[in-house]
Structure formats: structure tokens, C-alpha cells
OpenMM code with the backbone's topology and positions (N, CA, C; nanometers):
from openmm import Vec3, app, unit

residues = "UNK UNK UNK UNK UNK UNK UNK UNK UNK UNK UNK UNK UNK UNK UNK UNK UNK UNK UNK UNK UNK UNK UNK UNK UNK UNK UNK UNK UNK UNK UNK UNK UNK UNK UNK UNK UNK UNK UNK UNK UNK UNK UNK UNK UNK UNK UNK UNK UNK UNK UNK UNK UNK UNK UNK UNK UNK UNK UNK UNK UNK UNK UNK UNK UNK UNK UNK UNK UNK UNK UNK UNK UNK UNK UNK UNK UNK UNK UNK UNK UNK UNK UNK UNK UNK UNK UNK UNK UNK UNK UNK UNK UNK UNK UNK UNK UNK UNK UNK UNK UNK UNK UNK UNK UNK UNK UNK UNK UNK UNK UNK UNK".split()
positions = [
    Vec3(3.8484, 0.5055, 3.4413),
    Vec3(3.9800, 0.5175, 3.3805),
    Vec3(4.0568, 0.3874, 3.3974),
    Vec3(4.1105, 0.3365, 3.2911),
    Vec3(4.1903, 0.2144, 3.2930),
    Vec3(4.3314, 0.2505, 3.3375),
    Vec3(4.3829, 0.1832, 3.4387),
    Vec3(4.5211, 0.2111, 3.4786),
    Vec3(4.6175, 0.1808, 3.3641),
    Vec3(4.7268, 0.2533, 3.3614),
    Vec3(4.8315, 0.2280, 3.2619),
    Vec3(4.9080, 0.1043, 3.3061),
    Vec3(4.8742, -0.0106, 3.2495),
    Vec3(4.9331, -0.1381, 3.2896),
    Vec3(5.0093, -0.1975, 3.1739),
    Vec3(5.1387, -0.1720, 3.1632),
    Vec3(5.2147, -0.2262, 3.0511),
    Vec3(5.2187, -0.3785, 3.0498),
    Vec3(5.1825, -0.4416, 3.1622),
    Vec3(5.1837, -0.5872, 3.1664),
    Vec3(5.0477, -0.6467, 3.1323),
    Vec3(4.9469, -0.5641, 3.1051),
    Vec3(4.8130, -0.6156, 3.0758),
    Vec3(4.8137, -0.6949, 2.9454),
    Vec3(4.7331, -0.7985, 2.9443),
    Vec3(4.7175, -0.8875, 2.8305),
    Vec3(4.5702, -0.8825, 2.7919),
    Vec3(4.5417, -0.8529, 2.6666),
    Vec3(4.4049, -0.8337, 2.6204),
    Vec3(4.3749, -0.9352, 2.5113),
    Vec3(4.2561, -0.9943, 2.5196),
    Vec3(4.2127, -1.0928, 2.4216),
    Vec3(4.0840, -1.0425, 2.3578),
    Vec3(4.0800, -1.0460, 2.2260),
    Vec3(3.9602, -1.0073, 2.1514),
    Vec3(3.9122, -1.1279, 2.0720),
    Vec3(3.7877, -1.1676, 2.0983),
    Vec3(3.7265, -1.2783, 2.0262),
    Vec3(3.6063, -1.2244, 1.9499),
    Vec3(3.6111, -1.2369, 1.8187),
    Vec3(3.4969, -1.1945, 1.7378),
    Vec3(3.4015, -1.3121, 1.7225),
    Vec3(3.2734, -1.2850, 1.7462),
    Vec3(3.1686, -1.3855, 1.7340),
    Vec3(3.0646, -1.3306, 1.6374),
    Vec3(3.0257, -1.4128, 1.5409),
    Vec3(2.9296, -1.3703, 1.4400),
    Vec3(2.8076, -1.4616, 1.4435),
    Vec3(2.6914, -1.3999, 1.4269),
    Vec3(2.5648, -1.4717, 1.4228),
    Vec3(2.4772, -1.4007, 1.3193),
    Vec3(2.3818, -1.4705, 1.2638),
    Vec3(2.2894, -1.4056, 1.1700),
    Vec3(2.2233, -1.2882, 1.2406),
    Vec3(2.2132, -1.1725, 1.1731),
    Vec3(2.1570, -1.0542, 1.2386),
    Vec3(2.0201, -1.0780, 1.3039),
    Vec3(1.9384, -1.1648, 1.2457),
    Vec3(1.8065, -1.1880, 1.3053),
    Vec3(1.8140, -1.2603, 1.4402),
    Vec3(1.9301, -1.3184, 1.4731),
    Vec3(1.9487, -1.3848, 1.6015),
    Vec3(2.0373, -1.3035, 1.6966),
    Vec3(2.0727, -1.1812, 1.6568),
    Vec3(2.1638, -1.1012, 1.7393),
    Vec3(2.1025, -1.0670, 1.8749),
    Vec3(1.9715, -1.0513, 1.8812),
    Vec3(1.9067, -1.0246, 2.0096),
    Vec3(1.9226, -1.1401, 2.1069),
    Vec3(1.9203, -1.2628, 2.0549),
    Vec3(1.9399, -1.3792, 2.1405),
    Vec3(2.0821, -1.3828, 2.1961),
    Vec3(2.1800, -1.3479, 2.1129),
    Vec3(2.3181, -1.3471, 2.1602),
    Vec3(2.3386, -1.2348, 2.2616),
    Vec3(2.2790, -1.1206, 2.2358),
    Vec3(2.2838, -1.0092, 2.3310),
    Vec3(2.2290, -1.0564, 2.4658),
    Vec3(2.1160, -1.1247, 2.4643),
    Vec3(2.0571, -1.1762, 2.5872),
    Vec3(2.1455, -1.2790, 2.6557),
    Vec3(2.2106, -1.3635, 2.5769),
    Vec3(2.3004, -1.4647, 2.6335),
    Vec3(2.4184, -1.3987, 2.7056),
    Vec3(2.4706, -1.2903, 2.6482),
    Vec3(2.5797, -1.2193, 2.7158),
    Vec3(2.5298, -1.1573, 2.8465),
    Vec3(2.4092, -1.1047, 2.8449),
    Vec3(2.3530, -1.0442, 2.9667),
    Vec3(2.3261, -1.1502, 3.0741),
    Vec3(2.2948, -1.2727, 3.0313),
    Vec3(2.2610, -1.3814, 3.1223),
    Vec3(2.3773, -1.4762, 3.1489),
    Vec3(2.4984, -1.4373, 3.1146),
    Vec3(2.6112, -1.5287, 3.1279),
    Vec3(2.6344, -1.5670, 3.2739),
    Vec3(2.7083, -1.6727, 3.2941),
    Vec3(2.7285, -1.7278, 3.4282),
    Vec3(2.8216, -1.6436, 3.5165),
    Vec3(2.9027, -1.5582, 3.4589),
    Vec3(2.9972, -1.4721, 3.5325),
    Vec3(3.1054, -1.5523, 3.6047),
    Vec3(3.1396, -1.6688, 3.5521),
    Vec3(3.2429, -1.7507, 3.6162),
    Vec3(3.3828, -1.6939, 3.5954),
    Vec3(3.4044, -1.6261, 3.4847),
    Vec3(3.5375, -1.5731, 3.4554),
    Vec3(3.5829, -1.4721, 3.5607),
    Vec3(3.4889, -1.4031, 3.6224),
    Vec3(3.5261, -1.3008, 3.7206),
    Vec3(3.6067, -1.3567, 3.8375),
    Vec3(3.5917, -1.4854, 3.8658),
    Vec3(3.6660, -1.5469, 3.9767),
    Vec3(3.8024, -1.6015, 3.9327),
    Vec3(3.8322, -1.5958, 3.8051),
    Vec3(3.9583, -1.6516, 3.7555),
    Vec3(4.0768, -1.5658, 3.8001),
    Vec3(4.1831, -1.6301, 3.8493),
    Vec3(4.3029, -1.5542, 3.8855),
    Vec3(4.3556, -1.4763, 3.7650),
    Vec3(4.3871, -1.3507, 3.7867),
    Vec3(4.4432, -1.2665, 3.6816),
    Vec3(4.3410, -1.1971, 3.5936),
    Vec3(4.2130, -1.2298, 3.6081),
    Vec3(4.1096, -1.1653, 3.5275),
    Vec3(4.0898, -1.0226, 3.5765),
    Vec3(4.0782, -0.9283, 3.4813),
    Vec3(4.0532, -0.7894, 3.5164),
    Vec3(3.9109, -0.7458, 3.4802),
    Vec3(3.8713, -0.7691, 3.3545),
    Vec3(3.7356, -0.7310, 3.3153),
    Vec3(3.7031, -0.7863, 3.1777),
    Vec3(3.5743, -0.7848, 3.1467),
    Vec3(3.5244, -0.8292, 3.0172),
    Vec3(3.4339, -0.7203, 2.9617),
    Vec3(3.4541, -0.6889, 2.8347),
    Vec3(3.3659, -0.5973, 2.7635),
    Vec3(3.3118, -0.6725, 2.6425),
    Vec3(3.1843, -0.6522, 2.6118),
    Vec3(3.1247, -0.7108, 2.4927),
    Vec3(3.0738, -0.5961, 2.4072),
    Vec3(3.1197, -0.5923, 2.2827),
    Vec3(3.0842, -0.4853, 2.1902),
    Vec3(3.0037, -0.5439, 2.0744),
    Vec3(2.8996, -0.4726, 2.0331),
    Vec3(2.8225, -0.5131, 1.9154),
    Vec3(2.8456, -0.4105, 1.8058),
    Vec3(2.8790, -0.4584, 1.6869),
    Vec3(2.9062, -0.3713, 1.5726),
    Vec3(2.7778, -0.2988, 1.5318),
    Vec3(2.7824, -0.1684, 1.5238),
    Vec3(2.6653, -0.0879, 1.4881),
    Vec3(2.6248, -0.1120, 1.3433),
    Vec3(2.7211, -0.1257, 1.2546),
    Vec3(2.6915, -0.1434, 1.1122),
    Vec3(2.6688, -0.2885, 1.0718),
    Vec3(2.7075, -0.3821, 1.1576),
    Vec3(2.6881, -0.5250, 1.1317),
    Vec3(2.6380, -0.5870, 1.2616),
    Vec3(2.5072, -0.5782, 1.2900),
    Vec3(2.4552, -0.6180, 1.4212),
    Vec3(2.4753, -0.7644, 1.4576),
    Vec3(2.5158, -0.8474, 1.3648),
    Vec3(2.5439, -0.9871, 1.3960),
    Vec3(2.6881, -1.0111, 1.4367),
    Vec3(2.7671, -0.9043, 1.4475),
    Vec3(2.9094, -0.9175, 1.4822),
    Vec3(2.9327, -0.8588, 1.6220),
    Vec3(2.9889, -0.9424, 1.7083),
    Vec3(3.0179, -0.9033, 1.8465),
    Vec3(3.1669, -0.9239, 1.8728),
    Vec3(3.2227, -0.8392, 1.9569),
    Vec3(3.3604, -0.8557, 2.0050),
    Vec3(3.3536, -0.8778, 2.1553),
    Vec3(3.4146, -0.9836, 2.2011),
    Vec3(3.4318, -1.0072, 2.3439),
    Vec3(3.5772, -0.9703, 2.3738),
    Vec3(3.5961, -0.8697, 2.4570),
    Vec3(3.7307, -0.8215, 2.4875),
    Vec3(3.7549, -0.8420, 2.6366),
    Vec3(3.8507, -0.9285, 2.6674),
    Vec3(3.8810, -0.9551, 2.8078),
    Vec3(4.0220, -0.9061, 2.8401),
    Vec3(4.0357, -0.8565, 2.9613),
    Vec3(4.1604, -0.7992, 3.0113),
    Vec3(4.2136, -0.8894, 3.1219),
    Vec3(4.3424, -0.9222, 3.1131),
    Vec3(4.4069, -1.0158, 3.2050),
    Vec3(4.5392, -0.9581, 3.2540),
    Vec3(4.5862, -1.0089, 3.3663),
    Vec3(4.7184, -0.9683, 3.4165),
    Vec3(4.8287, -1.0128, 3.3215),
    Vec3(4.8136, -1.1341, 3.2652),
    Vec3(4.9161, -1.1852, 3.1746),
    Vec3(4.8605, -1.3037, 3.0949),
    Vec3(4.9362, -1.3448, 2.9960),
    Vec3(4.8942, -1.4541, 2.9074),
    Vec3(4.8824, -1.5867, 2.9825),
    Vec3(4.9640, -1.6076, 3.0818),
    Vec3(4.9600, -1.7329, 3.1571),
    Vec3(4.8268, -1.7502, 3.2301),
    Vec3(4.7783, -1.6424, 3.2941),
    Vec3(4.6500, -1.6514, 3.3659),
    Vec3(4.5356, -1.6761, 3.2667),
    Vec3(4.5417, -1.6119, 3.1503),
    Vec3(4.4393, -1.6362, 3.0481),
    Vec3(4.4422, -1.7825, 3.0036),
    Vec3(4.5607, -1.8351, 2.9780),
    Vec3(4.5744, -1.9739, 2.9361),
    Vec3(4.5205, -2.0709, 3.0397),
    Vec3(4.5454, -2.0424, 3.1665),
    Vec3(4.4929, -2.1274, 3.2737),
    Vec3(4.3405, -2.1270, 3.2726),
    Vec3(4.2823, -2.0096, 3.2548),
    Vec3(4.1359, -2.0028, 3.2504),
    Vec3(4.0809, -2.0808, 3.1310),
    Vec3(4.1455, -2.0699, 3.0173),
    Vec3(4.0966, -2.1399, 2.8973),
    Vec3(4.0950, -2.2917, 2.9171),
    Vec3(4.1786, -2.3437, 3.0055),
    Vec3(4.1843, -2.4880, 3.0332),
    Vec3(4.0960, -2.5286, 3.1516),
    Vec3(4.0265, -2.4333, 3.2105),
    Vec3(3.9544, -2.4579, 3.3349),
    Vec3(3.8143, -2.5163, 3.3136),
    Vec3(3.7630, -2.5767, 3.4205),
    Vec3(3.6254, -2.6256, 3.4206),
    Vec3(3.5268, -2.5089, 3.4075),
    Vec3(3.5580, -2.3956, 3.4676),
    Vec3(3.4686, -2.2793, 3.4564),
    Vec3(3.4525, -2.2361, 3.3107),
    Vec3(3.5626, -2.2373, 3.2353),
    Vec3(3.5534, -2.2013, 3.0936),
    Vec3(3.4666, -2.3027, 3.0192),
    Vec3(3.4878, -2.4292, 3.0446),
    Vec3(3.4066, -2.5334, 2.9792),
    Vec3(3.2589, -2.5183, 3.0154),
    Vec3(3.2298, -2.4915, 3.1419),
    Vec3(3.0899, -2.4739, 3.1849),
    Vec3(3.0263, -2.3536, 3.1159),
    Vec3(3.0988, -2.2451, 3.1051),
    Vec3(3.0449, -2.1247, 3.0396),
    Vec3(3.0122, -2.1516, 2.8937),
    Vec3(3.1008, -2.2214, 2.8269),
    Vec3(3.0828, -2.2438, 2.6835),
    Vec3(2.9919, -2.3622, 2.6509),
    Vec3(2.9618, -2.4439, 2.7496),
    Vec3(2.8690, -2.5553, 2.7277),
    Vec3(2.7275, -2.5052, 2.7001),
    Vec3(2.6995, -2.3815, 2.7336),
    Vec3(2.5668, -2.3229, 2.7125),
    Vec3(2.5453, -2.2749, 2.5693),
    Vec3(2.6486, -2.2736, 2.4884),
    Vec3(2.6359, -2.2267, 2.3499),
    Vec3(2.5563, -2.3299, 2.2718),
    Vec3(2.4498, -2.2871, 2.2038),
    Vec3(2.3680, -2.3835, 2.1303),
    Vec3(2.4453, -2.4476, 2.0147),
    Vec3(2.3993, -2.5656, 1.9754),
    Vec3(2.4640, -2.6347, 1.8634),
    Vec3(2.3784, -2.6301, 1.7370),
    Vec3(2.2773, -2.5472, 1.7375),
    Vec3(2.1876, -2.5343, 1.6226),
    Vec3(2.2578, -2.4621, 1.5079),
    Vec3(2.2072, -2.4741, 1.3861),
    Vec3(2.2722, -2.4084, 1.2714),
    Vec3(2.2856, -2.2561, 1.2866),
    Vec3(2.1953, -2.1937, 1.3607),
    Vec3(2.2024, -2.0474, 1.3763),
    Vec3(2.2902, -2.0042, 1.4937),
    Vec3(2.3669, -2.0978, 1.5492),
    Vec3(2.4531, -2.0673, 1.6637),
    Vec3(2.5587, -1.9621, 1.6277),
    Vec3(2.6081, -1.8919, 1.7286),
    Vec3(2.7185, -1.7986, 1.7035),
    Vec3(2.8456, -1.8746, 1.6676),
    Vec3(2.9260, -1.8135, 1.5837),
    Vec3(3.0514, -1.8764, 1.5393),
    Vec3(3.1683, -1.7805, 1.5645),
    Vec3(3.2757, -1.8367, 1.6134),
    Vec3(3.3962, -1.7576, 1.6294),
    Vec3(3.4547, -1.7261, 1.4928),
    Vec3(3.4787, -1.5979, 1.4659),
    Vec3(3.5303, -1.5584, 1.3348),
    Vec3(3.6666, -1.4908, 1.3417),
    Vec3(3.7125, -1.4584, 1.4611),
    Vec3(3.8468, -1.4003, 1.4763),
    Vec3(3.8879, -1.4113, 1.6223),
    Vec3(4.0180, -1.4221, 1.6439),
    Vec3(4.0737, -1.4300, 1.7789),
    Vec3(4.2080, -1.3589, 1.7761),
    Vec3(4.2220, -1.2597, 1.8607),
    Vec3(4.3475, -1.1834, 1.8633),
    Vec3(4.3913, -1.1634, 2.0077),
    Vec3(4.5234, -1.1565, 2.0259),
    Vec3(4.5818, -1.1305, 2.1573),
    Vec3(4.6681, -1.0061, 2.1472),
    Vec3(4.6625, -0.9231, 2.2508),
    Vec3(4.7345, -0.7966, 2.2516),
    Vec3(4.8052, -0.7759, 2.3847),
    Vec3(4.9055, -0.6932, 2.3809),
    Vec3(4.9638, -0.6422, 2.5051),
    Vec3(4.9379, -0.4925, 2.5059),
    Vec3(4.9117, -0.4385, 2.6223),
    Vec3(4.8831, -0.2965, 2.6361),
    Vec3(5.0139, -0.2190, 2.6406),
    Vec3(5.0289, -0.1255, 2.5486),
    Vec3(5.1495, -0.0441, 2.5466),
    Vec3(5.1388, 0.0667, 2.6500),
    Vec3(5.2495, 0.0987, 2.7159),
    Vec3(5.2453, 0.2059, 2.8157),
    Vec3(5.2205, 0.3404, 2.7475),
    Vec3(5.1459, 0.4235, 2.8159),
    Vec3(5.1196, 0.5600, 2.7679),
    Vec3(5.1909, 0.6541, 2.8649),
    Vec3(5.3021, 0.7136, 2.8219),
    Vec3(5.3796, 0.7967, 2.9151),
    Vec3(5.3032, 0.9189, 2.9635),
    Vec3(5.1938, 0.9541, 2.8978),
    Vec3(5.1148, 1.0713, 2.9398),
    Vec3(5.0090, 1.0388, 3.0422),
    Vec3(4.9971, 0.9095, 3.0812),
    Vec3(4.8943, 0.8685, 3.1768),
    Vec3(4.9624, 0.8115, 3.3004),
    Vec3(4.9217, 0.8601, 3.4152),
    Vec3(4.9767, 0.8116, 3.5417),
    Vec3(4.9201, 0.6741, 3.5722),
    Vec3(4.9997, 0.5867, 3.6308),
    Vec3(4.9513, 0.4547, 3.6688),
    Vec3(4.9034, 0.4505, 3.8130),
    Vec3(4.8828, 0.5647, 3.8739),
    Vec3(4.8267, 0.5721, 4.0075),
    Vec3(4.9257, 0.5521, 4.1203),
    Vec3(5.0528, 0.5455, 4.0893),
    Vec3(5.1539, 0.5269, 4.1967),
    Vec3(5.2003, 0.6599, 4.2479),
] * unit.nanometer
topology = app.Topology()
chain = topology.addChain("A")
for resn in residues:
    res = topology.addResidue(resn, chain)
    for name in ("N", "CA", "C"):
        topology.addAtom(name, app.Element.getBySymbol(name[0]), res)
């Protein structure tokens, strides 16, 4: 259960790759360096693969706030993680980037 955190900041990055290379991207996510987990303010990362479009993935990360996310994006850990992305023509490409704030749900307790 996700705590009701009205201050949570969520980032969704859509990544697209040719469907025939989707298995390689799936493997890359499974083999990632896990450096983001040590970033201040990081809560969790989810990676979703579109069932109807297997070459489309969503990386959804949860943060305490936009400032902590911005700090991570400027960090050496972020650069190291993304340096592993191939530069070949069949490489994954960012196709969308969205930022959200989590709205409070008055019907869910925040554990206090």
C-alpha cells in the first residue's frame, strides 16, 4: 500500500524501442545499476511495459519532492546510469516526459 503522501512528486518517462528489441530493454531494466535508490528523496521506481505496444515502456519514479528529483538528474549517478544506453540506431528513445504531484485521498489513512 502506498502511503497517502500529498507531497509526493512522480515522474513518468516514456521510452520507446522497436518491438523486436523490447526483450533487450527489459533485460537492461532488470540489470540496471540501482544507483537511484541511494539518491536523497527517492522513494521507488516502477517500470511498466505496454501490453498492446511491447516496444513502449514507462519508467515511473516516486520522489519526496521536485527538488530532490532535480538534484538526482544533475548527479554523477544519473550520468553513470544513462551512460550504459547504447548509441546504435535501435536504441531506446525517450518519447514522453511528465511530472505529477500526488493528490491526497481523504479515504486513505496516511499511517499517522
